[in-house]
N, C-alpha and C positions, 0 to 999 in steps of 0.2 A: 714409302720408299722413294716415290717420285720427288717429294719435297726434300728428302735427305740428299738425293743426287744433285738437285739444283743448288741446295745450300753448299755442298762441297765444291761445286764449280765456282760459286760466288766467292768462297773463301780462298780457293786456290789462285784465282786470277785477280783477286783484289778489285772486283768490278766497281764496288762502291767508291773505293779510294780513287780510281782513275776517273770515273765519270763525274764525281763531285769536284775534283780538282779542275777538270776541263770546264765545267759550268762556272766555276769561280773565275777562271781566266777570262771567259766571255763576259761575265758580269763586270769585272774590273775594266775591260776595254770600253764597256758602255758608260760607266760612271766616272772613269778617269781618262776618257779618251779625248779630252779637250773639245767636247761637243758644244758648239756655241748656244744651241737651243737649251741644252741642259744647264749651262751656266746662267743663262738669262732666267730660266725657270727658278733656279735656286736663289737668285739675287745675291750673289756672294759678297761678303765683306772681306776683311783681312783674314778671318778664319770663320769657318762654318762647318756644320755637321748635319747629318741626316740619316734616316733609316730607309732601307730599301728592302722590300719583301717581294718574293716571287713564288708562284706555284707553277710547276712544269710537269708535263706528262709525255710519255712515249708509248706508241701503240705496240711496240715490241721491245724486248730487252736483249742487248748485245754486249759482248766484250770483244773488242777488236774485230768486229764483223762476224763473230760467232754467236749465233742465237742461243740463248739460255732458256729452255722451256719452249713449248709450242705457243706462239702468240702471247707470251707473258708480258703484260703491260705494266708500267710502273709510274708512280707519281712521286714527285720530290717537292718539298717545301723549303724555302730559304728565308732567313731574316738576317740582315747585315747592318751594322753601324759603321758609317764612313765619316772620316774627318778630312777636311780639305788639305791638310798637310800630308795625307797619304795613308794614315793609319786606318786599319779596319779590323773588326772582330765580328764573328757571327756564328750561326749554327744552321744546319740543314738536316733533313730527315728523308728517308726513302721507304716507300711502300711498294711491294711486289704482289701481283695478283695471284700467283700460284704458290706462295709460301705460307706456312702456318707456324707462327703468326705472320701476318702480312707485313707489319712494320718491322723492317730488317735492320736499319742502320741509322745512327745519329752521328753527325760529323760536326765537331767544334773547331773553328779555324780562327787564326789571328795572323796579321802580317802587315806589310808596308808596301805601298806602290809609290815610287818616286820618279820624277822626270830626270833625265840625264842631259837635257839641253834646254836652252832658254825658251824655245818655241813649244816645249812640252810635247813634242811629237815622238820622242824616244823615251820609253819608260822601262824601269826595272822593278820586278816584283819578287818578294821573298815571303814565304808563309810557312806556318806549321799547322798541321791538322791532326786531330786525335779522333779515332773511330771507336764507337761504342756499338757493339753488335747485340741484337736481340735474337738469340738462337733458341729454337724449340728443343734441339737435341744437344745435351751437354757434352757429348762425345765429339762433336764437330769442332775442329780446331781453327781458331781465327789466326791466320799466319801473319796478317798485316794489321797493325793497330795504329801506326803512325805514318805520317807523310811529311817530308820536307820538300817544298816546292820552290823553284826559282823560274824566272821567265823574263823575256825581253819582248816588248811590243813596239812597233814602229808604224805610224799611220799619218796620212795627211787628210784632206777633206773628204776623200771618197774611197781610198784604198789603204790597206795596211797588211802587216805581217806579224806573226807571233811565234816565238820559240818557247816551249815549256818543257821543263825537266822535273820529274818527280822521283824521289828516292823513298821507297816504302820499306818499313822495317817493323819488327816485332819479334815473333818467333822464327821468322825467315826474313830474307832481304830480297828486294826487287827494285827495278828502276825502269822507267820508260821515258821516251822523248817524243814530243809532238810538235812539229813545225806546221804552220798553216798560213794561208793567205785569205784575207777577207775583204769585203767591199761594202760600202753603204751608198746606194744609188737612190736618190729621192725621186719618187714618182709624182707626188702632188703635195702641195702645202695648203693649209687652210687655218686661218687665225694666226696668232703670233707664234705659237709653239707646236701646233699640231701638224702632223705630216704622215704620209705613207711612204715607205721605202722598201727596196729589196736589199737584202744583206747576204749574198751568196758567200760560201766559204768552202775552201778545199783544204783538207788536212790529211796528214799521214801519221800513223801510230807505229812507233818503233819500240819493240820490247822483246821479252823472252817468251818462248813456248817450249813445252816438253815434246821432244821428238822421239819416236820409236824407230829402232833399227833392228832388222832381222838378221840373226847370225845362223848360218848353216855350216855343217861340218860333215865331211865324208870319212872322217877318221873313226875307226872302231868297227866292230863287227857284232851286231848290225850297226849301220851309221846312226849317229845321234840325231834325235829330232831337232828341228830348227828352234831356236830360242830368240827372244827379243830383249833388247836393252834400251834404256831410255837415257836421254841427256838433255840439258837445257840448251837451246839454240837462240841466239839473239839476232834480230833482224827486222825487216819490214813485216808487219802483221796485217795492216789494213790501210786502205785509202778511202776517205769518205768525202762525198760531195753533199753539201747541205744547202738547201734553197728555201730560205724563210721570207715571208712577207711580214713586215713590222708596221704596226699602227701605233702612233703616239698621240694621246688625247690628254692634254693637261698633265696631271700627276700620274696617269696610267699609261702603260704600254702593253700591247698585245702582240704576240708573235705566233704565226702559224707556219710550220716548216715541214719539209719533205727531205729525207736523207737516203742516200744510196751508199751501201758498203761494198767495197771490192776487196775481200780478204785475200791475203797471201800467206803461204805456209812453206816451210822447209821440210815438212814431213811428207815423204813419198807415199805413205799409206793412206792419208786422208786428203780430201779436197773439200773446199767450202764454196758454196754457191754465192753469186752476187745477190744481195738482199736489199730491202728498202723498208722504211717505216715512216709514219707521220708523228709529229710532235706539236705541242702547244706550250705557250708560256704567257702568264699574266702577271705583270709587275706593278707595284705602286711605290712611289717615292714620297717621303714625308720629311720636309725641311724642319729642323729643330731650333733654328734661330733666324 
């Protein structure tokens, strides 16, 4: 029963859809962010391509600051092919510690990231993602199977901002909007391309949630019992502060992070506490020419 409840929450909120799209935005900022060390490492010609793979993990699993399961951790694997002209295609998968089976979602994505100015500091992204769920219970309905995402990112040498919009659809429709501000502060450099940096990020998640309202009536004899109705309310759901330490060693990068969630709700019945969790990411870039 516990797994069924968690599965239902995952499907209702489209957790995998949102979290994977958010990771893709961060990944695109890293590989298309006009990073000088990255460009030197790839030794670019007129056109080049490469593979980038990452494995990431979170000590707890959240949707918009709401914890799903008690200390349910998750692991995500990603493999993407990038072309210097901005095209990309790839896949990712998610595993959750309290689900049976634990491997829950496969996401296949394709899109383009293109600069809008000559300095390549302003970029536009558009992508399509398809979600394939691995459910233990055939009665659980997957309401979101597709995502159309767009975004803008603006950055200079050490600070930047990103706006991301996701339109989820399938048997139901949903959308969310995520603006954030991020920074890259170099702490130490060693060798030609190796460095340690801080990359703090502040983001807000704007989307819809189901809100319960209590209706009471004194009409009738005896008076009717109070009843509840629900409706979808759109607004700010979460503010997140992310504090990662990033280590770049040749073709590898390692990221250790700590996140703080400050959830917000328009539902007067429920309140959500401030929460935090740890995360890690290990990536490898492979030039193909």
